[in-house]
N, C-alpha and C positions, 0 to 999 in steps of 0.2 A: 434386215439390219446387219446381220452377220456378214452378208455378202458385200454390203456397202463398206463396212469396216475393212474387210479383206482387200477390196478394190483400192481403198485409200492407201493401205500399207504397201500395195504392189506398185503404186505410182512413184515417180521420182521425187515428188514433193511431200512424201510421207512425214518428213521431219518437221515441216511447217505445222501440220496438224498436231504433232506431238508437242511442239512448243506452245501452241494455243491452249491445249488441254492442261499443260503444266502451269501456264499463266493463270488460268481460271481457278485451278485448285489452290494455288498460292494466294490468290486474291480472296477467295472464300475463307481460307484458313486465317488470313490476317484480319478479316472483318468480323467473322463469327467465331466465338470461343465457346468451348464446352469443357467443363471440368466436373469430374465425378469424385466427390469426397467419400471414400470408403472407410475412413478412420472411424473408430467407435465414438470418440469424443468430438467428431466434426471439427477437426483441427484446422482444416483449410476452407471453412465456411464462415463467411462474415455474418454478423448479427443483423437483424432487421434495422436497428437504430443506425448502424454504420452505413448500411446500404442507402438509407434515407438521406443521411448527410452527404454522401457522394452524389446522389441523384440531384440534390438541390443546389449544387455549386453554381455560382454565378460567374466566377472567374477561375483561372488556372491556379493550381496549388503546386508549389515547389517544395520538395522535401530534400534537405541536405543531411546525409548521414555521415558522421565523422568517425567511421570505423574502416578506413582504408589504410592498408600497410601490412607489415609483418607482425602478427600477434601470436601469443600462446593459444593453445587449442580452444580454451574456453571463450575467449573474445572472438576468435575466428568463427566459431559456431554461432555466436551471438550475431555477428555480421551476416552470416549466411541465413539465419532465421529471419533477420530483419528484411533482407532482400526478398525472401520468399513471401513475407507478409505484404511488402510494398507491391510485389507482383500481383497479389490478390486485389489490392486497391486499384491498380492500373487496369487490370482486366475488367473491373466494374465500371470505370469511367476513364478510358484511355486518353481521351482528348483533353481532360482537365487535370489529370494526375501526372506529375513528372518528378523523378527522383534521381539523385546521383550520390556517389560515395566520394568523400573528400578527406584528405589528410589534414588534421588540425594545424600541422606545421607548414602547410602550403601558404604562399602569399596570396592575399586577396587581390582580385583583378582591379586595376586602376588605383591601387593603394600602395604607396611606397613604404617598404619596411613594416608592413602590418600584416600579420597572419590571421587566419581564422581563429586561432587559439585566443588572441586578444579579445575578439568579439564574444567567444564562448565564456570567457572569464567574466566579462562585463554583464553577460546574461545570467550569471550565477551558476554556471556549470563547474563541477568539481573534477579535478584530474586524478587519475590513478597512476602512480609511478611504477613502471615495469622495467625489467631487464630483459631485452630482446636479443636473441642470437642472430647476428648478421654475418655476412661473408668476412668482414674485416675483424670480427670478434664479437664481443658483447657490447650492447649499446643501451643506455638508459633512455627510456621513452615515456612520455606522458600520454595516457590514453583517456579520451573523453567518450564514454559510452552513451552518447546523446545524439539526437537529431533535432534539426530546426525546421519548423513548418512555416512557410510564408504564404499568406493569402491576402490579396489586395495590398494595403499598405501596412499590414500588421504581421508580426512574426512571434513565435513562441517556441520554447524549449520542450523537448520530449525526453524524459529519462528512460533509457532502455535497460538499465541495470541499476537496481536500487542499492546494491552493496558497494563496499569500497575496498574489497580485498583483491589481491593480485591474481589469485586463482579462483575461478568460478567453479563451484561444486555442481554436480549434476542436479541436485535439488534446486539450487539457485538459478541455474540455467532453465530448468523446467518452469520455475515460477516466473522468470522474465518472459518466456515465450507465452505463458498463459495470460499475462497481463498486457501483452503488447497491443492487442486490439483496443483494450480499454484506454491505455495511455495515448494512443494516436487519436481515438475517437473523442476523448475528453478534450484534448488540446485543440483539435480541429473545430469542435463545437464551440469552444471558447473564442476562437478567431471569427467564426461565422456570426456568433451572437456575443459581442464584446461587452454588453452591459453586465455589471458586477452586482450580485445580490448584497443587500445591506444586512450586516450582523450587528446586533446590540450586545455590547460587553457590559455586563452588570457591574455597578459600583455602588458605594454607599453602605456596604455591609462588611467592610474590612477586606475586600478582595484586593489582590495586588494591582496597583495602578498600572496603566499602560506606559507610564514613565519609569516603572520599576524594571530593572535589567532582567529580572526573572521572566518577564513576558516578551523579551526580545524575539525569541525564535517563534513564539506563538503568533506575533504580529507578522513576522517575515514569512511564515508558512502560509498564512491566510491572505497576504497582501496581493498575490498574483490574481486570485480568482474572486476575492470578496472585498467589500468596503466595510471596515469595522469602526464603529463609533461607541464612545462611552455613554452609558445610559444609567443615570443616577435614579434609582427607584424612589428615593426620598423626595426628589424635586419634580419628577414627572407625574402629571395627573393620571396618566395611563400609558401603557406601552404601545406605541404606534404600530399599526399593521404593516407599515412599510418595511419593518425589520422582519426578515424571514426566519431568523433564529435568535433566541435570547441565550447568550453564553454566560453561565455562572461558574466562576473558577475560584475555588478555595475561599469561600466567605468565612470570616472569623467572628462576626458580630451577629447578634440575634435579629431575625427578620420580624418586623411588626406585622400585625394583622392587615394593615392597610397595604403594605408591600406585597404580602401574600395574595391579597385580593387582586392586585394588578397583574401578578404572574398568572393567577388562576384564570382571569378573564382573557388574558392574552392567549392562553392555551385554548380556551373555549372558542375563540374567534378563529382558530386555525394556526396560531403561531407555534413554531417548533421550539422545543426546550432541550438544551444540552448542558448538563450539570456535572461538574467535577468537584465533589464535596468531601471534605474531611470532617467526620463527625466527632473526632477526638482531637484534643490538643496534644500533639506528639511531634516534636521537632528534633532533628539531629543536632542543631545548635545547642540544645539544652544539655547535651552530653559533652560539650566541649570543655567545660570547666568543672564538672562534677561527674562522677561515674554512674549516677543513677538519676532517673526522672520518672515522674508519674504521669501516665496518659489518662486524661479525664474528659468528660463530655463537654463539648463546646456549647451545648444548649442553643442550637441555631433556630429552633422552633419551626422546623420544616417537616418533622417526622409525620405529623398527622396529615399534612397536605399530600405528601408523597405516598402515604398509606392509602389515601383515597384513589390515587392514580394507579396503584397496583404494586408498589415496592416499599421496602423498609430498609434503610441503611442502618446497620446494627452498630451499637457502641462497643465494638471489639476491634482487635487487630489480627490480621492474617499473617501467620509466620509460615515460611516455606523453606525446605531444604534446597529447592531450586531458586537461587537468589544471587544478587550481585555481591561484590566484594567491597571491603573497607579495610583501611590500614589500622592495626591495633598494636599497642606497645606490649610486646611479649617478653621483654628482658631489658638488660642494660641498667643504667642509672637514671635518676630524675633529670640529671643534666644532659645525659647522652642516651636517650631511650633507644631500644632496638625495635623497629617496626616490622610487622609481617602482615601480608594481605590474607584476611580470613573471610569466610562467608558470613554475611550479616543477614540473618533470617527475617529481619524487618524490612528488607528491600527485596520483596519477592519478584520473580519474573513470571509473567502470566502467559498462558497458552490460549489457543483457540483451536477448534476443530474444523474451521472453515465452514461452519453451518449457516453463514450469512454473507452477503456481499461485502459487509463492513469488515469482517475479520478474515476474509478469504485471501490466501497467499500473503499473509503478513507474518513477520517473525515474532519473537518474544517481546512483550511490552513490559517495561520496568515500572515498578510501583514503589512507594515509600510510605510506611505506616498506613496500610490500607485497611479499610473497613469492608467486611463481608456484606452481602445484600440478600435479603429474603424477598420472595414474591407473595402477594396476597391474592386470593381468589376474587378477581374483579371481572364481572360479566362484560363481554364485549371488548376486552383488552387482551391482545396477544403479547406474551412476554418471551423474548428471545435472549438467552445468555450470550454475551459477546466475549467476555474474558473470565477465566477461572484459574484456580491454583493447580499445581501439579498433583501427582498421586501421593506426595509426601508432604503434607501440610497440616496445620492446626490453627485454631483460633484461641486467643486469650481475651477474657472479658475485663471490663473496667471494674474498679480502678486497676490499671495494668502497670506493673513495675517494669521499666525498661532499664537494663543494666549492661554496660559494656563488659562487665565481668563474665557475662554469659558466654562470651567467645573464648574465654580461657580454657574452657572444657569443650570436648567434642559434644555436639548436640545429641540428646538421647533420641535415636530414630524411632523408638517405640511410641514416643509422644506425638510424632508427626504421622498420624494414622488416618487422617482425613484426605479426601481427594475431591478435585473439581469443585472447590468452594467458589461460587460466583461472586464477582466484584463489579460487573458492569452488565446492564440490561437495556435492551431496546423494547419500548412499549409502543404498541400500535393498536389503534382502534378508536372507539368513541369514549371519551372521558367524561365523567360526571363531575360537575363543579363541586369543589370542597365547600363552597358557601351556599349550596342549594338549600333553600328553606332556613337560612341562617342570618340573612341580612335584612335590615329594616326597609320599610317603604321609602323613607327619606333618602337613604343611600342609593336605592334603585333609581329614584327620580334624579339624583345627582349624576349617576352614570348615564342615564338617558339624555340629560342636558349636555353632556360632553360628546354626544353622538355615538356612544357605545353602550347600548342597553344591555342589561344583565342577561347572560345566557346560562341556562342550567346544564347544557350538554354541548359537547363539541361535535363537529363532523369528524370523519376519519382523520386522525392526526398521529403525530409521532413524537416521542420523548425518549431521550437517552440519559440514563443516570449511571454515574461511575462513582464508586466509593473511594476515590483518591483525588485530592486536590493538586498534588505535586506532579501528577502524570503528564500534564501539558505545560509545566513550568521548566525553565532551564537553569542549570548551575551557572555561576559566574566565576571566571578565573581572574585573579588579580593581574595576571600577565597577558592573557589572551582575550579577556572580556567575556561576553556572553557565549556560552557553549550551545551546541544543538540540544534540543530536548531529547531525553533518552540517553544522555551521556553523563557519566558519573565523574564529577570533578576529582574525586579522591583517587580514581584509578588512572588519571591522565599520565601518559608516559610509561605505564606499566604493561605487563603482558595481558592484563585484564581490561585494558581500555577497549571499549566497544560502544557503538551507537545503536541502541535498541530501537524498536519500531514504533515508538510513541508518536512521532510525527505522522507516520502513515495511518495510525489508528485515528488520530484527530481529524486528518483530512478525509478519511473514509467516512467517519461519522458525519462530518459537515456536508460532504457531497451527497450522502444518502438522504439527509434531511432537506437539502435545498434543491439539488439539481434534478435533471430529467431522469425519470426511472429507467428509460430505455438505455441511456448511456451507462448508468450504474450497473445494469444487468450484464453488460459485457464483461464485468469482473467475474461472472460466474463460469466463464470458460475454464474447464479443468482438463489439463493435459496430463494424462497418466504417465508416470515415470516407470518405464518397464526395464528394470535392471536385470542383468544376467545373474543367475544363481552361481555365486563364486565357488561353492562346493562342487557343483556339477561341472563347471569349467575346469576345475583342477582335476577331477576324476576322468573327464572325457577329452582332455587336452590332446593326447596322442591320436585318438580316433579322428578328431576334427582336423588335425594337422595332416593326417593321411588323406582324408576326403578332399581337402582344399588344395593340397600341394602335389602329392604323389599320384593320386587317382587320375586327375586330368592328364598328366603326362602319360600314364599307362594307357588311357583311352585313346589318346592321339596316336601312340605307337601301334596299338591294336588295329585301329581303323586304317592306318597306313599300310600295315601288313596285309589286311584283308583286301585293300584296294590293289596292291601289287599282285596278290594271288589271282584276283579277278582278271587283271590285265594279261597275266601269263597264260591263263586258260583261253582267253578270248583271242589272243594273237599267237598262240603256240603253233598253229598250222601255218 
């Protein structure tokens, strides 16, 4: 073999053989790919669910990313991370996956005076206004950190960055990278399987109507992926199984035993339950015309039923030093009061430790007059806390006096000595009917006649209970109309204006209850943020500057000198 190779290279056509070898190597390299992910968190490895999606594609997928141009470092890194991820998708199915980066300000092909930006706005994308340094000076630019996936005759928007700030922090960048696979997989799955699950919105017990402006963002948030219909529990003989989730939001009127039985049997048949409940009457509007109000029990008649399922919403209020702001009159006259923004401990901001796919990689969630939740020892039911208070919180029991005069004095921190008070729980397992051995034979016969025979126990099922009805409702501005949920009307235009992660929490709850578990599991990807030790950087700054800048120059000069000495000795004679 060796002699044959030597013979080829001695011939005058050796270069032809070399070209053939190079062609074969390039062909094999372009056809067969191998990638070894050596990162601890498997950063460059796709989940099984994503691989299955890519494998089952019938037609080509076009992905347009609108992050082309000159951006600050944060958005530039976001663009690079997106390109890396799309490269993973293309490696998995190169013939079906195509992507390109586009500037939103570019004109669309075959469209006169119409840019991609117009289409993005129509699809619901929000712009972030930036000041970008260019050759001619400083330029204001609108950035859309989104992508559009097109499959068959359908298209959908993918949000690459959930925040709205001009500067992306390392933590936000890390979160965006961790959620990138989930965002693309969820959107692509929705395009491949376009049918929308049915959601029943409970009414008849004082819940805000879907015509109420406070539910505007709730409907808008669920509109893309779900079909939501009002379901009056008073008028319905039973809750149809076609509804994947029954959503109960801030009821204010007592539930009858008949309504509770309908909910109970819906759960026993496998229906999912998502409840945002205020157990106390406590409203900010009550403080508008008088300085004090009493929070008291709504008596919704749900405590015993939820107790059977494994939780109890307490008749108390959670107060927290980690909270949102409200404007309070701190001086001036009655005709011309002087207002100042102060922390309002009844508007706590809840944390999560990322212990579940629902609360992983989400920010603070805003609550208002929230009730704490206890768990009950229920065999066969797993209870997972989703939201809880900070390390500086407390609870006050009913009847609770709420006074705006509380904010005239600095809160006594010694009273806020409780931590991690849970206010939201996920229940999973086999639930026992609240009405087991409690209903008459006639009623059981009536249920059987309706085609829904009474069931004593459910199969494996899921329920989410949250002790706050306002968490998924939005404020309404007289000027701007409905605001996004998680945004405080009273802080609009101030330095404290911020949209909290209420919408993300709602969508994550709904997706976990309804959608494919494989897609949801992609949220579990956790990219560790490995930051430099600032103290060590400061202490070792000179050392590393020497190693990286001066030492290479010294080594080059040294090896040059050695080379010259060797040449002198070799050719001295």
